[in-house]
C-alpha positions as CSV (number, residue, x, y, z in Angstrom):
1,X,86.3,98.1,85.1
2,X,88.2,101.3,86.1
3,X,86.4,101.3,89.5
4,X,87.4,97.7,90.2
5,X,91.0,98.5,89.3
6,X,90.9,101.5,91.6
7,X,89.5,99.6,94.6
8,X,91.8,96.7,94.0
9,X,94.8,99.0,94.1
10,X,93.6,100.7,97.3
11,X,93.2,97.3,99.0
12,X,96.5,95.9,97.8
13,X,98.6,99.0,98.5
14,X,97.1,100.3,101.7
15,X,99.5,98.4,103.9
16,X,102.5,100.0,102.2
17,X,101.2,103.3,103.4
18,X,100.5,102.1,106.9
19,X,96.8,102.4,106.5
20,X,94.0,100.0,107.5
21,X,90.7,100.5,105.7
22,X,87.4,98.7,106.2
23,X,85.4,97.2,103.4
24,X,82.8,100.0,103.7
25,X,85.6,102.7,103.5
26,X,87.1,101.1,100.4
27,X,83.7,101.1,98.8
28,X,83.0,104.7,99.7
29,X,86.4,105.7,98.3
30,X,85.4,103.9,95.1
31,X,82.2,106.0,95.0
32,X,84.3,109.1,95.3
33,X,86.6,108.0,92.5
34,X,83.6,107.2,90.2
35,X,82.1,110.6,90.9
36,X,85.3,112.5,90.3
37,X,85.9,110.6,87.1
38,X,82.5,111.6,85.7
39,X,83.1,115.3,86.5
40,X,86.7,115.4,85.5
41,X,86.1,115.3,81.7
42,X,84.4,118.7,81.8
43,X,86.0,120.4,84.8
44,X,89.6,119.1,84.6
45,X,89.8,118.6,88.4
46,X,92.9,116.4,88.3
47,X,95.3,115.4,85.6
48,X,94.3,112.2,83.8
49,X,95.8,109.1,85.2
50,X,95.2,105.4,85.5
51,X,93.0,104.1,88.3
52,X,95.9,102.4,90.0
53,X,97.9,105.7,90.1
54,X,94.9,107.6,91.4
55,X,94.6,105.1,94.2
56,X,98.2,105.4,95.3
57,X,99.4,108.8,94.2
58,X,96.3,110.6,95.3
59,X,94.0,108.7,97.7
60,X,96.4,106.7,99.8
61,X,98.9,109.5,99.8
62,X,96.2,111.8,101.2
63,X,95.2,109.2,103.8
64,X,98.7,109.4,105.3
65,X,97.4,112.6,107.0
66,X,95.2,110.5,109.3
67,X,98.1,109.6,111.5
68,X,98.7,113.2,112.4
69,X,95.0,114.1,113.2
70,X,93.9,113.2,116.7
71,X,90.3,112.0,117.3
72,X,87.8,114.8,116.8
73,X,90.1,117.0,114.9
74,X,89.0,120.0,112.7
75,X,91.2,121.1,109.9
76,X,91.3,123.5,107.0
77,X,92.2,122.3,103.5
78,X,93.6,125.1,101.4
79,X,93.2,124.8,97.6
80,X,91.0,121.7,97.9
81,X,90.5,121.4,94.1
82,X,89.1,117.9,93.6
83,X,88.8,117.3,97.3
84,X,92.3,116.0,98.0
85,X,93.2,115.4,100.8
86,X,90.0,116.5,102.5
87,X,87.4,114.1,101.1
88,X,89.3,110.8,101.4
89,X,90.1,111.8,105.0
90,X,86.4,112.5,105.8
91,X,85.4,109.2,104.2
92,X,88.0,107.2,106.3
93,X,87.4,109.0,109.6
94,X,83.8,109.9,110.8
95,X,85.2,112.0,113.7
96,X,86.8,114.6,111.5
97,X,85.5,118.0,110.4
98,X,87.0,120.0,107.5
99,X,86.7,123.4,105.9
100,X,87.6,123.3,102.2
101,X,88.8,126.6,100.7
102,X,88.8,126.6,96.9
103,X,88.9,129.8,94.8
104,X,87.6,128.1,91.6
105,X,83.8,128.3,91.5
106,X,83.4,125.3,89.3
107,X,85.6,123.2,91.6
108,X,83.6,124.4,94.6
109,X,80.4,123.2,92.9
110,X,82.0,119.8,92.5
111,X,83.1,119.7,96.2
112,X,79.6,120.6,97.3
113,X,78.0,117.9,95.2
114,X,80.6,115.3,96.2
115,X,80.2,115.7,99.9
116,X,76.4,115.6,99.5
117,X,76.4,112.5,97.4
118,X,78.9,110.7,99.6
119,X,76.9,111.4,102.7
120,X,79.6,113.5,104.4
121,X,78.1,117.0,103.9
122,X,77.4,117.5,107.5
123,X,81.1,117.3,108.3
124,X,82.4,119.5,105.4
125,X,82.2,123.2,104.8
126,X,83.2,124.9,101.5
127,X,84.5,128.4,101.2
128,X,84.5,129.5,97.6
129,X,87.2,132.2,97.6
130,X,90.9,132.6,98.0
131,X,92.2,131.7,101.4
132,X,93.8,135.1,101.9
133,X,90.5,136.9,101.4
134,X,89.3,135.9,104.8
135,X,90.6,134.9,108.3
136,X,91.9,131.5,109.0
137,X,89.2,129.4,110.8
138,X,90.1,128.6,114.4
139,X,91.4,125.1,113.9
140,X,94.5,123.2,115.0
141,X,95.6,121.9,111.6
142,X,95.9,123.4,108.1
143,X,96.6,121.2,105.1
144,X,97.6,122.0,101.6
145,X,98.5,119.7,98.7
146,X,97.8,121.3,95.4
147,X,97.4,125.1,95.8
148,X,98.1,127.0,92.6
149,X,101.5,128.7,92.7
150,X,102.1,127.1,96.1
151,X,105.7,128.1,96.5
152,X,105.0,131.7,95.8
153,X,102.1,131.6,98.2
154,X,103.9,129.7,101.0
155,X,104.9,132.7,103.1
156,X,101.4,134.2,102.9
157,X,99.9,130.9,103.8
158,X,102.1,130.3,106.8
159,X,101.5,133.8,108.1
160,X,97.7,133.3,107.5
161,X,97.6,130.4,109.9
162,X,100.1,131.5,112.6
163,X,98.8,129.3,115.4
164,X,98.0,126.1,113.4
165,X,100.1,123.0,112.8
166,X,100.7,122.8,109.1
167,X,100.6,119.6,107.0
168,X,102.0,120.3,103.6
169,X,102.9,117.9,100.7
170,X,106.0,118.7,98.8
171,X,109.7,118.0,98.0
172,X,113.1,119.6,97.9
173,X,111.8,123.1,97.0
174,X,109.5,123.2,100.0
175,X,112.2,121.9,102.3
176,X,114.5,124.7,101.2
177,X,111.9,127.4,101.8
178,X,111.2,126.0,105.3
179,X,114.9,126.1,106.0
180,X,115.1,129.7,104.9
181,X,112.2,130.5,107.3
182,X,113.9,128.5,110.1
183,X,110.6,126.6,110.5
184,X,110.3,123.9,113.1
185,X,109.4,120.9,110.9
186,X,109.5,117.2,110.5
187,X,109.3,115.3,107.2
188,X,107.8,111.9,106.3
189,X,108.6,110.2,103.1
190,X,105.6,109.1,101.1
191,X,105.7,105.4,100.2
192,X,106.3,104.5,96.5
193,X,108.1,107.9,96.2
194,X,111.7,109.0,96.5
195,X,111.2,112.7,96.6
196,X,107.7,113.4,97.9
197,X,107.1,114.1,101.6
198,X,104.6,115.2,104.1
199,X,106.0,118.1,106.1
200,X,104.6,118.7,109.5
201,X,105.4,122.3,110.6
202,X,104.8,123.1,114.2
203,X,104.5,126.7,115.4
204,X,106.3,128.4,118.3
205,X,104.4,128.0,121.5
206,X,102.4,124.9,120.5
């Protein structure tokens, strides 16, 4: 029943997010939700929530990134956790490649199993360590949605990927930090939210 509630919410709310999804994509997103739900009890990948909230607050919100990723894009997702936003984006767009960086070993195990079971393992790479412990891959885009202590790590993360366009999820606190850094950014309000945005931060010379 929870899976039906999830897929129904995805289909009914997708238009509000400006997203078009095929029947096969909705089904695959439902498979991802089912898999995550089974693992969540023991690994605490995401905070418990109703299927409808997971559909809108997590999956559809993540899929808003697709409008910013040109065909054939490669991107890095820092602090992937449960695979958000990377896995929904891979499911919805077969042309994307992603490197997921996750310092938690148990979450990295889930990510590996998830992309394998969902049939997208050939387009996803997992790095099981902190992002700052290695160089930023040579990609055009870097995303981050749920990195632990994100605001404290923001400066390090921005300096880690100096030539990539950044796509961050956040609100007033993130905007304030971007203003302090005199960053060149645009913000996009997330539907069904009054204070959550996607911030697109372009770097000098791009």
